[in-house]
C-alpha positions in Angstrom: -1.9 11.2 8.6 -3.8 14.3 7.8 -5.8 14.5 4.7 -8.2 16.9 3.1 -8.6 20.3 1.6 -8.8 23.9 2.9 -11.0 26.5 1.2 -10.6 30.2 1.3 -11.4 33.2 -0.9 -8.4 32.3 -3.1 -9.5 28.7 -3.9 -9.0 25.2 -2.6 -5.7 24.0 -1.2 -4.1 20.8 0.0 -3.9 20.9 3.8 -0.4 19.2 3.8 1.6 21.3 1.3 -0.8 24.2 0.5 -0.8 23.5 -3.2 -3.8 24.8 -5.1 -6.1 21.9 -6.1 -9.4 21.3 -7.7 -12.3 20.1 -5.6 -12.7 17.1 -7.8 -9.2 15.8 -7.3 -8.5 12.8 -5.1 -4.8 13.3 -4.5 -2.7 16.4 -4.4 -0.6 16.7 -7.6 2.3 18.2 -5.6 2.7 15.9 -2.5 0.2 13.0 -3.3 -1.7 13.6 0.0 -5.2 12.2 -0.1 -7.8 15.0 -0.4 -10.9 13.1 0.5 -12.0 10.1 2.6 -12.2 7.8 -0.4 -8.7 8.6 -1.4 -7.5 8.2 2.2 -9.1 4.7 2.4 -7.4 3.8 -0.9 -4.1 5.1 0.4 -4.5 3.0 3.5 -5.2 -0.2 1.5 -2.2 0.4 -0.7 0.0 0.9 2.3 -1.3 -2.3 3.9 -0.7 -4.2 0.7 2.9 -2.8 0.4 3.5 -3.8 4.0 2.4 -7.4 3.4 4.6 -7.5 0.3 7.6 -6.3 2.4 6.9 -8.9 5.1 6.6 -11.6 2.5 9.9 -10.6 1.0 11.6 -10.6 4.4 10.1 -14.0 5.3 11.3 -15.5 2.0 14.8 -14.2 2.5 15.5 -14.7 6.2 16.7 -17.8 8.1 16.2 -16.3 11.5 13.4 -18.2 13.3 12.6 -15.3 15.7 12.0 -13.0 12.7 9.8 -15.6 10.9 7.7 -16.1 14.0 7.2 -12.3 14.4 6.1 -12.1 10.7 3.7 -14.9 11.2 2.2 -13.2 14.2 1.9 -9.9 12.4 0.3 -11.3 9.3 -2.3 -13.4 11.3 -3.3 -10.4 13.3 -3.9 -8.2 10.3 -5.7 -10.6 7.9 
């Protein structure tokens, strides 16, 4: 995932969607792309949390042993 801003004589722009942004913004108001490293790290943490929530939901709602073992392996690896 690319993140960041691009500056030129016309101002500051999101590198993903080319929307004009303020330098002080963390996320693009048009596409929600992270505009700086802190916002990118926050985005990654939120994505990781959402992935764990999804895995938890699947684990609670499946009876397939192979799927459950795969989920256990994935969660142990990423904790």
